[in-house]
VEXSEGU-664283 format. One record per residue (C-alpha): residue number from 1; residue in three letters; x, z, y. Coordinates in nm, 3 decimals, padded with zeros to 5 digits, m for minus. Layout:
BEGIN
<koldren><pos>NUM</pos><code>ALA</code><x>X</x><z>Z</z><y>Y</y></koldren>
...
This chain:
BEGIN
<koldren><pos>1</pos><code>MET</code><x>00.000</x><z>00.000</z><y>00.000</y></koldren>
<koldren><pos>2</pos><code>ILE</code><x>00.116</x><z>m00.081</z><y>00.353</y></koldren>
<koldren><pos>3</pos><code>HIS</code><x>00.018</x><z>00.196</z><y>00.594</y></koldren>
<koldren><pos>4</pos><code>VAL</code><x>00.007</x><z>00.049</z><y>00.946</y></koldren>
<koldren><pos>5</pos><code>ALA</code><x>00.036</x><z>00.305</z><y>01.227</y></koldren>
<koldren><pos>6</pos><code>ILE</code><x>m00.092</x><z>00.184</z><y>01.565</y></koldren>
<koldren><pos>7</pos><code>ILE</code><x>m00.087</x><z>00.400</z><y>01.878</y></koldren>
<koldren><pos>8</pos><code>SER</code><x>m00.334</x><z>00.301</z><y>02.151</y></koldren>
<koldren><pos>9</pos><code>HIS</code><x>m00.282</x><z>00.411</z><y>02.508</y></koldren>
<koldren><pos>10</pos><code>GLY</code><x>m00.565</x><z>00.236</z><y>02.687</y></koldren>
<koldren><pos>11</pos><code>HIS</code><x>m00.527</x><z>m00.069</z><y>02.460</y></koldren>
<koldren><pos>12</pos><code>GLU</code><x>m00.882</x><z>m00.073</z><y>02.324</y></koldren>
<koldren><pos>13</pos><code>GLU</code><x>m00.970</x><z>m00.415</z><y>02.470</y></koldren>
<koldren><pos>14</pos><code>LEU</code><x>m00.651</x><z>m00.570</z><y>02.339</y></koldren>
<koldren><pos>15</pos><code>LEU</code><x>m00.694</x><z>m00.420</z><y>01.992</y></koldren>
<koldren><pos>16</pos><code>ILE</code><x>m01.057</x><z>m00.527</z><y>01.963</y></koldren>
<koldren><pos>17</pos><code>ALA</code><x>m00.987</x><z>m00.880</z><y>02.091</y></koldren>
<koldren><pos>18</pos><code>SER</code><x>m00.699</x><z>m00.923</z><y>01.844</y></koldren>
<koldren><pos>19</pos><code>GLN</code><x>m00.900</x><z>m00.772</z><y>01.556</y></koldren>
<koldren><pos>20</pos><code>LEU</code><x>m00.641</x><z>m00.495</z><y>01.528</y></koldren>
<koldren><pos>21</pos><code>GLY</code><x>m00.344</x><z>m00.727</z><y>01.541</y></koldren>
<koldren><pos>22</pos><code>GLY</code><x>m00.499</x><z>m00.977</z><y>01.299</y></koldren>
<koldren><pos>23</pos><code>LEU</code><x>m00.529</x><z>m00.718</z><y>01.022</y></koldren>
<koldren><pos>24</pos><code>LEU</code><x>m00.889</x><z>m00.598</z><y>01.053</y></koldren>
<koldren><pos>25</pos><code>ALA</code><x>m01.029</x><z>m00.789</z><y>00.756</y></koldren>
<koldren><pos>26</pos><code>GLU</code><x>m00.748</x><z>m00.705</z><y>00.515</y></koldren>
<koldren><pos>27</pos><code>ARG</code><x>m00.810</x><z>m00.398</z><y>00.298</y></koldren>
<koldren><pos>28</pos><code>GLU</code><x>m00.675</x><z>m00.465</z><y>m00.052</y></koldren>
<koldren><pos>29</pos><code>ARG</code><x>m00.309</x><z>m00.374</z><y>00.004</y></koldren>
<koldren><pos>30</pos><code>LEU</code><x>m00.319</x><z>m00.254</z><y>00.363</y></koldren>
<koldren><pos>31</pos><code>THR</code><x>m00.458</x><z>00.049</z><y>00.548</y></koldren>
<koldren><pos>32</pos><code>LEU</code><x>m00.482</x><z>00.079</z><y>00.926</y></koldren>
<koldren><pos>33</pos><code>TRP</code><x>m00.435</x><z>00.415</z><y>01.097</y></koldren>
<koldren><pos>34</pos><code>ILE</code><x>m00.527</x><z>00.424</z><y>01.466</y></koldren>
<koldren><pos>35</pos><code>LYS</code><x>m00.424</x><z>00.713</z><y>01.690</y></koldren>
<koldren><pos>36</pos><code>ASP</code><x>m00.579</x><z>00.698</z><y>02.036</y></koldren>
<koldren><pos>37</pos><code>ASN</code><x>m00.348</x><z>00.861</z><y>02.288</y></koldren>
<koldren><pos>38</pos><code>LYS</code><x>m00.598</x><z>00.797</z><y>02.567</y></koldren>
<koldren><pos>39</pos><code>PRO</code><x>m00.931</x><z>00.856</z><y>02.389</y></koldren>
<koldren><pos>40</pos><code>SER</code><x>m01.174</x><z>00.567</z><y>02.413</y></koldren>
<koldren><pos>41</pos><code>ALA</code><x>m01.533</x><z>00.580</z><y>02.287</y></koldren>
<koldren><pos>42</pos><code>THR</code><x>m01.527</x><z>00.200</z><y>02.265</y></koldren>
<koldren><pos>43</pos><code>LEU</code><x>m01.232</x><z>00.196</z><y>02.026</y></koldren>
<koldren><pos>44</pos><code>LYS</code><x>m01.367</x><z>00.492</z><y>01.830</y></koldren>
<koldren><pos>45</pos><code>ASN</code><x>m01.701</x><z>00.316</z><y>01.777</y></koldren>
<koldren><pos>46</pos><code>PHE</code><x>m01.530</x><z>m00.010</z><y>01.683</y></koldren>
<koldren><pos>47</pos><code>CYS</code><x>m01.320</x><z>00.164</z><y>01.418</y></koldren>
<koldren><pos>48</pos><code>ALA</code><x>m01.624</x><z>00.350</z><y>01.282</y></koldren>
<koldren><pos>49</pos><code>GLU</code><x>m01.819</x><z>00.025</z><y>01.261</y></koldren>
<koldren><pos>50</pos><code>HIS</code><x>m01.545</x><z>m00.139</z><y>01.055</y></koldren>
<koldren><pos>51</pos><code>GLY</code><x>m01.442</x><z>00.160</z><y>00.844</y></koldren>
<koldren><pos>52</pos><code>ILE</code><x>m01.099</x><z>00.198</z><y>01.007</y></koldren>
<koldren><pos>53</pos><code>PHE</code><x>m00.933</x><z>00.539</z><y>01.030</y></koldren>
<koldren><pos>54</pos><code>TYR</code><x>m00.934</x><z>00.665</z><y>01.389</y></koldren>
<koldren><pos>55</pos><code>THR</code><x>m00.819</x><z>00.987</z><y>01.549</y></koldren>
<koldren><pos>56</pos><code>ASP</code><x>m00.794</x><z>01.099</z><y>01.909</y></koldren>
<koldren><pos>57</pos><code>ALA</code><x>m00.649</x><z>01.439</z><y>01.820</y></koldren>
<koldren><pos>58</pos><code>SER</code><x>m00.354</x><z>01.569</z><y>02.023</y></koldren>
<koldren><pos>59</pos><code>PRO</code><x>m00.367</x><z>01.310</z><y>02.302</y></koldren>
<koldren><pos>60</pos><code>GLY</code><x>m00.075</x><z>01.280</z><y>02.541</y></koldren>
<koldren><pos>61</pos><code>LEU</code><x>00.209</x><z>01.287</z><y>02.288</y></koldren>
<koldren><pos>62</pos><code>GLY</code><x>00.507</x><z>01.056</z><y>02.323</y></koldren>
<koldren><pos>63</pos><code>PHE</code><x>00.550</x><z>00.739</z><y>02.118</y></koldren>
<koldren><pos>64</pos><code>GLY</code><x>00.771</x><z>00.886</z><y>01.849</y></koldren>
<koldren><pos>65</pos><code>HIS</code><x>00.576</x><z>01.207</z><y>01.822</y></koldren>
<koldren><pos>66</pos><code>ASN</code><x>00.251</x><z>01.012</z><y>01.780</y></koldren>
<koldren><pos>67</pos><code>ASN</code><x>00.395</x><z>00.814</z><y>01.490</y></koldren>
<koldren><pos>68</pos><code>ASN</code><x>00.524</x><z>01.133</z><y>01.328</y></koldren>
<koldren><pos>69</pos><code>PHE</code><x>00.171</x><z>01.271</z><y>01.363</y></koldren>
<koldren><pos>70</pos><code>LEU</code><x>00.025</x><z>00.975</z><y>01.174</y></koldren>
<koldren><pos>71</pos><code>PHE</code><x>00.296</x><z>00.987</z><y>00.907</y></koldren>
<koldren><pos>72</pos><code>GLN</code><x>00.215</x><z>01.351</z><y>00.835</y></koldren>
<koldren><pos>73</pos><code>LEU</code><x>m00.157</x><z>01.276</z><y>00.839</y></koldren>
<koldren><pos>74</pos><code>ILE</code><x>m00.113</x><z>01.004</z><y>00.578</y></koldren>
<koldren><pos>75</pos><code>GLN</code><x>00.094</x><z>01.241</z><y>00.367</y></koldren>
<koldren><pos>76</pos><code>GLN</code><x>m00.179</x><z>01.503</z><y>00.385</y></koldren>
<koldren><pos>77</pos><code>GLN</code><x>m00.482</x><z>01.278</z><y>00.337</y></koldren>
<koldren><pos>78</pos><code>ARG</code><x>m00.356</x><z>01.006</z><y>00.104</y></koldren>
<koldren><pos>79</pos><code>GLY</code><x>00.001</x><z>01.073</z><y>00.005</y></koldren>
<koldren><pos>80</pos><code>PHE</code><x>00.263</x><z>00.800</z><y>m00.025</y></koldren>
<koldren><pos>81</pos><code>ALA</code><x>00.327</x><z>00.618</z><y>m00.350</y></koldren>
<koldren><pos>82</pos><code>SER</code><x>00.684</x><z>00.521</z><y>m00.437</y></koldren>
<koldren><pos>83</pos><code>ASP</code><x>00.626</x><z>00.156</z><y>m00.346</y></koldren>
<koldren><pos>84</pos><code>ASP</code><x>00.433</x><z>00.216</z><y>m00.022</y></koldren>
<koldren><pos>85</pos><code>ILE</code><x>00.554</x><z>00.111</z><y>00.323</y></koldren>
<koldren><pos>86</pos><code>PHE</code><x>00.505</x><z>00.294</z><y>00.653</y></koldren>
<koldren><pos>87</pos><code>LEU</code><x>00.480</x><z>00.038</z><y>00.932</y></koldren>
<koldren><pos>88</pos><code>VAL</code><x>00.502</x><z>00.131</z><y>01.301</y></koldren>
<koldren><pos>89</pos><code>MET</code><x>00.333</x><z>m00.146</z><y>01.500</y></koldren>
<koldren><pos>90</pos><code>ASN</code><x>00.249</x><z>m00.183</z><y>01.869</y></koldren>
<koldren><pos>91</pos><code>PRO</code><x>m00.109</x><z>m00.269</z><y>01.970</y></koldren>
<koldren><pos>92</pos><code>ASP</code><x>00.021</x><z>m00.590</z><y>02.130</y></koldren>
<koldren><pos>93</pos><code>ILE</code><x>00.156</x><z>m00.730</z><y>01.801</y></koldren>
<koldren><pos>94</pos><code>THR</code><x>m00.035</x><z>m00.997</z><y>01.608</y></koldren>
<koldren><pos>95</pos><code>VAL</code><x>00.077</x><z>m01.071</z><y>01.253</y></koldren>
<koldren><pos>96</pos><code>THR</code><x>m00.077</x><z>m01.219</z><y>00.940</y></koldren>
<koldren><pos>97</pos><code>PRO</code><x>m00.131</x><z>m01.008</z><y>00.627</y></koldren>
<koldren><pos>98</pos><code>ALA</code><x>00.062</x><z>m01.273</z><y>00.431</y></koldren>
<koldren><pos>99</pos><code>THR</code><x>00.367</x><z>m01.215</z><y>00.652</y></koldren>
<koldren><pos>100</pos><code>LEU</code><x>00.349</x><z>m00.840</z><y>00.589</y></koldren>
<koldren><pos>101</pos><code>TYR</code><x>00.315</x><z>m00.888</z><y>00.215</y></koldren>
<koldren><pos>102</pos><code>THR</code><x>00.619</x><z>m01.117</z><y>00.208</y></koldren>
<koldren><pos>103</pos><code>LEU</code><x>00.819</x><z>m00.867</z><y>00.412</y></koldren>
<koldren><pos>104</pos><code>VAL</code><x>00.732</x><z>m00.583</z><y>00.175</y></koldren>
<koldren><pos>105</pos><code>GLU</code><x>00.810</x><z>m00.790</z><y>m00.134</y></koldren>
<koldren><pos>106</pos><code>GLN</code><x>01.150</x><z>m00.881</z><y>00.008</y></koldren>
<koldren><pos>107</pos><code>MET</code><x>01.218</x><z>m00.523</z><y>00.114</y></koldren>
<koldren><pos>108</pos><code>GLN</code><x>01.145</x><z>m00.401</z><y>m00.235</y></koldren>
<koldren><pos>109</pos><code>THR</code><x>01.352</x><z>m00.673</z><y>m00.401</y></koldren>
<koldren><pos>110</pos><code>SER</code><x>01.652</x><z>m00.608</z><y>m00.176</y></koldren>
<koldren><pos>111</pos><code>GLY</code><x>01.619</x><z>m00.230</z><y>m00.154</y></koldren>
<koldren><pos>112</pos><code>HIS</code><x>01.613</x><z>m00.231</z><y>00.226</y></koldren>
<koldren><pos>113</pos><code>ALA</code><x>01.476</x><z>00.094</z><y>00.371</y></koldren>
<koldren><pos>114</pos><code>ILE</code><x>01.416</x><z>m00.007</z><y>00.734</y></koldren>
<koldren><pos>115</pos><code>THR</code><x>01.334</x><z>m00.358</z><y>00.851</y></koldren>
<koldren><pos>116</pos><code>THR</code><x>01.187</x><z>m00.575</z><y>01.123</y></koldren>
<koldren><pos>117</pos><code>LEU</code><x>01.078</x><z>m00.934</z><y>01.162</y></koldren>
<koldren><pos>118</pos><code>ASN</code><x>01.115</x><z>m01.212</z><y>01.417</y></koldren>
<koldren><pos>119</pos><code>LEU</code><x>00.896</x><z>m01.146</z><y>01.722</y></koldren>
<koldren><pos>120</pos><code>TYR</code><x>00.795</x><z>m01.405</z><y>01.980</y></koldren>
<koldren><pos>121</pos><code>ARG</code><x>00.645</x><z>m01.359</z><y>02.325</y></koldren>
<koldren><pos>122</pos><code>ASP</code><x>00.402</x><z>m01.651</z><y>02.305</y></koldren>
<koldren><pos>123</pos><code>THR</code><x>00.135</x><z>m01.765</z><y>02.061</y></koldren>
<koldren><pos>124</pos><code>GLN</code><x>00.320</x><z>m02.094</z><y>01.999</y></koldren>
<koldren><pos>125</pos><code>MET</code><x>00.625</x><z>m01.895</z><y>01.885</y></koldren>
<koldren><pos>126</pos><code>GLN</code><x>00.860</x><z>m02.082</z><y>02.115</y></koldren>
<koldren><pos>127</pos><code>VAL</code><x>00.987</x><z>m01.793</z><y>02.329</y></koldren>
<koldren><pos>128</pos><code>PRO</code><x>01.186</x><z>m01.537</z><y>02.127</y></koldren>
<koldren><pos>129</pos><code>ASP</code><x>01.135</x><z>m01.168</z><y>02.195</y></koldren>
<koldren><pos>130</pos><code>THR</code><x>01.454</x><z>m00.966</z><y>02.234</y></koldren>
<koldren><pos>131</pos><code>ASN</code><x>01.352</x><z>m00.717</z><y>01.967</y></koldren>
<koldren><pos>132</pos><code>ILE</code><x>01.697</x><z>m00.696</z><y>01.802</y></koldren>
<koldren><pos>133</pos><code>ARG</code><x>01.991</x><z>m00.561</z><y>01.998</y></koldren>
<koldren><pos>134</pos><code>HIS</code><x>02.331</x><z>m00.395</z><y>01.982</y></koldren>
<koldren><pos>135</pos><code>PHE</code><x>02.355</x><z>m00.022</z><y>02.049</y></koldren>
<koldren><pos>136</pos><code>PRO</code><x>02.408</x><z>00.069</z><y>02.414</y></koldren>
<koldren><pos>137</pos><code>GLY</code><x>02.728</x><z>00.251</z><y>02.501</y></koldren>
<koldren><pos>138</pos><code>MET</code><x>02.918</x><z>00.384</z><y>02.800</y></koldren>
<koldren><pos>139</pos><code>VAL</code><x>03.011</x><z>00.032</z><y>02.909</y></koldren>
<koldren><pos>140</pos><code>SER</code><x>02.640</x><z>m00.052</z><y>02.927</y></koldren>
<koldren><pos>141</pos><code>ILE</code><x>02.618</x><z>00.153</z><y>03.248</y></koldren>
<koldren><pos>142</pos><code>LEU</code><x>02.872</x><z>m00.078</z><y>03.412</y></koldren>
<koldren><pos>143</pos><code>LYS</code><x>02.712</x><z>m00.397</z><y>03.279</y></koldren>
<koldren><pos>144</pos><code>MET</code><x>02.354</x><z>m00.307</z><y>03.367</y></koldren>
<koldren><pos>145</pos><code>PRO</code><x>02.365</x><z>m00.417</z><y>03.735</y></koldren>
<koldren><pos>146</pos><code>LEU</code><x>02.509</x><z>m00.754</z><y>03.629</y></koldren>
<koldren><pos>147</pos><code>THR</code><x>02.301</x><z>m00.826</z><y>03.320</y></koldren>
<koldren><pos>148</pos><code>SER</code><x>01.977</x><z>m00.641</z><y>03.409</y></koldren>
<koldren><pos>149</pos><code>SER</code><x>01.987</x><z>m00.507</z><y>03.054</y></koldren>
<koldren><pos>150</pos><code>PHE</code><x>02.101</x><z>m00.183</z><y>02.896</y></koldren>
<koldren><pos>151</pos><code>SER</code><x>02.223</x><z>m00.345</z><y>02.573</y></koldren>
<koldren><pos>152</pos><code>GLU</code><x>02.336</x><z>m00.680</z><y>02.441</y></koldren>
<koldren><pos>153</pos><code>THR</code><x>02.079</x><z>m00.890</z><y>02.258</y></koldren>
<koldren><pos>154</pos><code>TYR</code><x>02.141</x><z>m01.089</z><y>01.941</y></koldren>
<koldren><pos>155</pos><code>ASN</code><x>02.124</x><z>m01.466</z><y>01.959</y></koldren>
<koldren><pos>156</pos><code>LYS</code><x>01.824</x><z>m01.538</z><y>01.737</y></koldren>
<koldren><pos>157</pos><code>GLU</code><x>01.867</x><z>m01.914</z><y>01.746</y></koldren>
<koldren><pos>158</pos><code>GLN</code><x>02.221</x><z>m01.879</z><y>01.618</y></koldren>
<koldren><pos>159</pos><code>ILE</code><x>02.109</x><z>m01.636</z><y>01.348</y></koldren>
<koldren><pos>160</pos><code>GLU</code><x>01.838</x><z>m01.875</z><y>01.229</y></koldren>
<koldren><pos>161</pos><code>ALA</code><x>02.079</x><z>m02.170</z><y>01.231</y></koldren>
<koldren><pos>162</pos><code>GLU</code><x>02.350</x><z>m01.985</z><y>01.038</y></koldren>
<koldren><pos>163</pos><code>ALA</code><x>02.131</x><z>m01.773</z><y>00.810</y></koldren>
<koldren><pos>164</pos><code>THR</code><x>02.238</x><z>m01.804</z><y>00.448</y></koldren>
<koldren><pos>165</pos><code>GLN</code><x>02.029</x><z>m01.515</z><y>00.323</y></koldren>
<koldren><pos>166</pos><code>GLN</code><x>01.678</x><z>m01.380</z><y>00.375</y></koldren>
<koldren><pos>167</pos><code>ALA</code><x>01.781</x><z>m01.087</z><y>00.596</y></koldren>
<koldren><pos>168</pos><code>ILE</code><x>02.076</x><z>m00.979</z><y>00.806</y></koldren>
<koldren><pos>169</pos><code>ALA</code><x>02.178</x><z>m00.633</z><y>00.920</y></koldren>
<koldren><pos>170</pos><code>VAL</code><x>02.139</x><z>m00.562</z><y>01.293</y></koldren>
<koldren><pos>171</pos><code>GLU</code><x>02.217</x><z>m00.252</z><y>01.495</y></koldren>
<koldren><pos>172</pos><code>TRP</code><x>01.871</x><z>m00.166</z><y>01.623</y></koldren>
<koldren><pos>173</pos><code>ALA</code><x>01.526</x><z>m00.314</z><y>01.647</y></koldren>
<koldren><pos>174</pos><code>SER</code><x>01.237</x><z>m00.247</z><y>01.883</y></koldren>
<koldren><pos>175</pos><code>GLY</code><x>00.982</x><z>00.015</z><y>01.784</y></koldren>
<koldren><pos>176</pos><code>ALA</code><x>00.718</x><z>m00.252</z><y>01.852</y></koldren>
<koldren><pos>177</pos><code>PHE</code><x>00.756</x><z>m00.336</z><y>01.483</y></koldren>
<koldren><pos>178</pos><code>LEU</code><x>00.956</x><z>m00.125</z><y>01.237</y></koldren>
<koldren><pos>179</pos><code>ALA</code><x>00.885</x><z>m00.098</z><y>00.865</y></koldren>
<koldren><pos>180</pos><code>PHE</code><x>01.016</x><z>00.200</z><y>00.665</y></koldren>
<koldren><pos>181</pos><code>THR</code><x>01.003</x><z>00.318</z><y>00.311</y></koldren>
<koldren><pos>182</pos><code>PRO</code><x>00.828</x><z>00.657</z><y>00.341</y></koldren>
<koldren><pos>183</pos><code>ALA</code><x>01.119</x><z>00.834</z><y>00.171</y></koldren>
<koldren><pos>184</pos><code>HIS</code><x>01.359</x><z>00.697</z><y>00.430</y></koldren>
<koldren><pos>185</pos><code>TYR</code><x>01.132</x><z>00.789</z><y>00.722</y></koldren>
<koldren><pos>186</pos><code>ALA</code><x>01.106</x><z>01.143</z><y>00.584</y></koldren>
<koldren><pos>187</pos><code>ALA</code><x>01.482</x><z>01.166</z><y>00.530</y></koldren>
<koldren><pos>188</pos><code>LEU</code><x>01.535</x><z>01.069</z><y>00.893</y></koldren>
<koldren><pos>189</pos><code>GLY</code><x>01.292</x><z>01.336</z><y>01.007</y></koldren>
<koldren><pos>190</pos><code>GLY</code><x>01.089</x><z>01.059</z><y>01.166</y></koldren>
<koldren><pos>191</pos><code>PHE</code><x>01.133</x><z>00.977</z><y>01.532</y></koldren>
<koldren><pos>192</pos><code>ASP</code><x>01.287</x><z>01.243</z><y>01.750</y></koldren>
<koldren><pos>193</pos><code>PRO</code><x>01.004</x><z>01.374</z><y>01.975</y></koldren>
<koldren><pos>194</pos><code>ALA</code><x>01.266</x><z>01.479</z><y>02.231</y></koldren>
<koldren><pos>195</pos><code>TYR</code><x>01.238</x><z>01.118</z><y>02.349</y></koldren>
<koldren><pos>196</pos><code>PHE</code><x>00.900</x><z>01.110</z><y>02.516</y></koldren>
<koldren><pos>197</pos><code>MET</code><x>00.924</x><z>00.738</z><y>02.585</y></koldren>
<koldren><pos>198</pos><code>TYR</code><x>01.204</x><z>00.481</z><y>02.546</y></koldren>
<koldren><pos>199</pos><code>PHE</code><x>01.509</x><z>00.493</z><y>02.318</y></koldren>
<koldren><pos>200</pos><code>GLU</code><x>01.331</x><z>00.669</z><y>02.032</y></koldren>
<koldren><pos>201</pos><code>ASP</code><x>01.371</x><z>00.340</z><y>01.843</y></koldren>
<koldren><pos>202</pos><code>VAL</code><x>01.740</x><z>00.313</z><y>01.933</y></koldren>
<koldren><pos>203</pos><code>ASP</code><x>01.788</x><z>00.672</z><y>01.821</y></koldren>
<koldren><pos>204</pos><code>ILE</code><x>01.619</x><z>00.637</z><y>01.481</y></koldren>
<koldren><pos>205</pos><code>CYS</code><x>01.804</x><z>00.311</z><y>01.402</y></koldren>
<koldren><pos>206</pos><code>TYR</code><x>02.134</x><z>00.471</z><y>01.503</y></koldren>
<koldren><pos>207</pos><code>ARG</code><x>02.073</x><z>00.776</z><y>01.283</y></koldren>
<koldren><pos>208</pos><code>SER</code><x>01.969</x><z>00.554</z><y>00.994</y></koldren>
<koldren><pos>209</pos><code>ARG</code><x>02.285</x><z>00.347</z><y>01.016</y></koldren>
<koldren><pos>210</pos><code>LYS</code><x>02.535</x><z>00.624</z><y>01.091</y></koldren>
<koldren><pos>211</pos><code>TYR</code><x>02.413</x><z>00.911</z><y>00.879</y></koldren>
<koldren><pos>212</pos><code>LEU</code><x>02.212</x><z>00.756</z><y>00.597</y></koldren>
<koldren><pos>213</pos><code>LYS</code><x>02.412</x><z>00.432</z><y>00.578</y></koldren>
<koldren><pos>214</pos><code>GLN</code><x>02.097</x><z>00.221</z><y>00.603</y></koldren>
<koldren><pos>215</pos><code>PRO</code><x>02.113</x><z>m00.046</z><y>00.876</y></koldren>
<koldren><pos>216</pos><code>VAL</code><x>01.804</x><z>m00.221</z><y>01.005</y></koldren>
<koldren><pos>217</pos><code>TYR</code><x>01.750</x><z>m00.556</z><y>00.834</y></koldren>
<koldren><pos>218</pos><code>PHE</code><x>01.608</x><z>m00.846</z><y>01.034</y></koldren>
<koldren><pos>219</pos><code>TYR</code><x>01.409</x><z>m01.119</z><y>00.857</y></koldren>
<koldren><pos>220</pos><code>PRO</code><x>01.440</x><z>m01.427</z><y>01.082</y></koldren>
<koldren><pos>221</pos><code>GLN</code><x>01.201</x><z>m01.643</z><y>00.878</y></koldren>
<koldren><pos>222</pos><code>LEU</code><x>00.913</x><z>m01.393</z><y>00.904</y></koldren>
<koldren><pos>223</pos><code>LYS</code><x>00.742</x><z>m01.422</z><y>01.242</y></koldren>
<koldren><pos>224</pos><code>ALA</code><x>00.484</x><z>m01.243</z><y>01.457</y></koldren>
<koldren><pos>225</pos><code>ILE</code><x>00.365</x><z>m01.243</z><y>01.816</y></koldren>
<koldren><pos>226</pos><code>HIS</code><x>00.446</x><z>m00.969</z><y>02.067</y></koldren>
<koldren><pos>227</pos><code>THR</code><x>00.245</x><z>m01.025</z><y>02.384</y></koldren>
<koldren><pos>228</pos><code>ALA</code><x>00.412</x><z>m00.751</z><y>02.586</y></koldren>
<koldren><pos>229</pos><code>ALA</code><x>00.408</x><z>m00.779</z><y>02.963</y></koldren>
<koldren><pos>230</pos><code>HIS</code><x>00.787</x><z>m00.725</z><y>02.988</y></koldren>
<koldren><pos>231</pos><code>LYS</code><x>00.751</x><z>m00.620</z><y>03.351</y></koldren>
<koldren><pos>232</pos><code>ASN</code><x>01.032</x><z>m00.479</z><y>03.557</y></koldren>
<koldren><pos>233</pos><code>ARG</code><x>00.941</x><z>m00.134</z><y>03.679</y></koldren>
<koldren><pos>234</pos><code>ASN</code><x>01.018</x><z>00.016</z><y>04.016</y></koldren>
<koldren><pos>235</pos><code>ILE</code><x>01.334</x><z>00.226</z><y>04.006</y></koldren>
<koldren><pos>236</pos><code>ALA</code><x>01.140</x><z>00.518</z><y>04.154</y></koldren>
<koldren><pos>237</pos><code>SER</code><x>00.853</x><z>00.505</z><y>03.903</y></koldren>
<koldren><pos>238</pos><code>GLN</code><x>00.783</x><z>00.763</z><y>03.634</y></koldren>
<koldren><pos>239</pos><code>HIS</code><x>00.858</x><z>00.501</z><y>03.369</y></koldren>
<koldren><pos>240</pos><code>ALA</code><x>01.200</x><z>00.438</z><y>03.524</y></koldren>
<koldren><pos>241</pos><code>ARG</code><x>01.272</x><z>00.811</z><y>03.522</y></koldren>
<koldren><pos>242</pos><code>TRP</code><x>01.169</x><z>00.833</z><y>03.155</y></koldren>
<koldren><pos>243</pos><code>PHE</code><x>01.386</x><z>00.532</z><y>03.078</y></koldren>
<koldren><pos>244</pos><code>PHE</code><x>01.704</x><z>00.664</z><y>03.237</y></koldren>
<koldren><pos>245</pos><code>HIS</code><x>01.648</x><z>01.017</z><y>03.106</y></koldren>
<koldren><pos>246</pos><code>SER</code><x>01.619</x><z>00.881</z><y>02.751</y></koldren>
<koldren><pos>247</pos><code>PHE</code><x>01.909</x><z>00.641</z><y>02.802</y></koldren>
<koldren><pos>248</pos><code>PHE</code><x>02.148</x><z>00.917</z><y>02.902</y></koldren>
<koldren><pos>249</pos><code>LYS</code><x>02.011</x><z>01.146</z><y>02.631</y></koldren>
<koldren><pos>250</pos><code>PHE</code><x>02.104</x><z>00.883</z><y>02.373</y></koldren>
<koldren><pos>251</pos><code>LEU</code><x>02.453</x><z>00.836</z><y>02.519</y></koldren>
<koldren><pos>252</pos><code>VAL</code><x>02.518</x><z>01.212</z><y>02.522</y></koldren>
<koldren><pos>253</pos><code>ARG</code><x>02.398</x><z>01.244</z><y>02.164</y></koldren>
<koldren><pos>254</pos><code>ARG</code><x>02.593</x><z>00.942</z><y>02.048</y></koldren>
<koldren><pos>255</pos><code>TYR</code><x>02.926</x><z>01.052</z><y>02.193</y></koldren>
<koldren><pos>256</pos><code>LEU</code><x>02.909</x><z>01.430</z><y>02.222</y></koldren>
<koldren><pos>257</pos><code>ARG</code><x>02.649</x><z>01.610</z><y>02.014</y></koldren>
<koldren><pos>258</pos><code>TRP</code><x>02.586</x><z>01.452</z><y>01.674</y></koldren>
<koldren><pos>259</pos><code>SER</code><x>02.805</x><z>01.578</z><y>01.393</y></koldren>
<koldren><pos>260</pos><code>ALA</code><x>02.840</x><z>01.583</z><y>01.016</y></koldren>
<koldren><pos>261</pos><code>SER</code><x>02.569</x><z>01.852</z><y>01.002</y></koldren>
<koldren><pos>262</pos><code>TYR</code><x>02.305</x><z>01.579</z><y>01.007</y></koldren>
<koldren><pos>263</pos><code>PRO</code><x>02.038</x><z>01.563</z><y>00.865</y></koldren>
<koldren><pos>264</pos><code>ASN</code><x>01.995</x><z>01.942</z><y>00.879</y></koldren>
<koldren><pos>265</pos><code>ALA</code><x>02.007</x><z>01.921</z><y>01.257</y></koldren>
<koldren><pos>266</pos><code>GLN</code><x>01.717</x><z>01.674</z><y>01.268</y></koldren>
<koldren><pos>267</pos><code>THR</code><x>01.393</x><z>01.836</z><y>01.156</y></koldren>
<koldren><pos>268</pos><code>SER</code><x>01.130</x><z>01.652</z><y>01.359</y></koldren>
<koldren><pos>269</pos><code>LEU</code><x>00.881</x><z>01.615</z><y>01.076</y></koldren>
<koldren><pos>270</pos><code>ARG</code><x>00.934</x><z>01.962</z><y>00.937</y></koldren>
<koldren><pos>271</pos><code>ASN</code><x>00.895</x><z>02.139</z><y>01.271</y></koldren>
<koldren><pos>272</pos><code>LYS</code><x>00.614</x><z>01.937</z><y>01.427</y></koldren>
């Protein structure tokens, strides 16, 4: 079973229009779990009408904390089988069930514990989304004014042209779409809720690679649409403050705080 975790924060119109990312009608090998972080009667009624799990409990949590909440809820209400997948998916993703099934089959064949697929910003799948990147470091601070980016992106066109295998290891992938084996997600302690917003995906991919020796695998031939706005935010906005706070938190943790004591130091799922 693929357990798809979707966090809505005022995305009810988008989710209803997209039929829950194109997955509404699929029930045989897929279960949708909706957590509404900004409770909407419209979305609640839609989910009830279609028999989709919905909760608006504990609103106001951060992105990572919300996904940990759903992971624990699934554990409590259904439990995870050994061949299940826990999929974190943004409300602005549209993907076919067939694509998900192929991803899971390839994950299971290869033994990959954390994966992503090839996201595009347009419905024609002509404009690649920068959902795979290298880890940011101290030099990123110097490069940011010149590149308008906090980390270097992978060249997807080059990857697709040179790909000789189904998946390649990358440093980190956007939390807009991340698939985990439940055992791996639990071993990581889930997302770190200390990141309220931004860099929780960088953090979990870094911990996976460094401490559990499981890099993120990118499947270039498996594609989905990510219709994010990708807007630049004002430097004085709350989102900008969250961004830079999380950015520097990651840098401090990467270079100063993490040690061989992991994973005992990371107990997000056990303590929340």
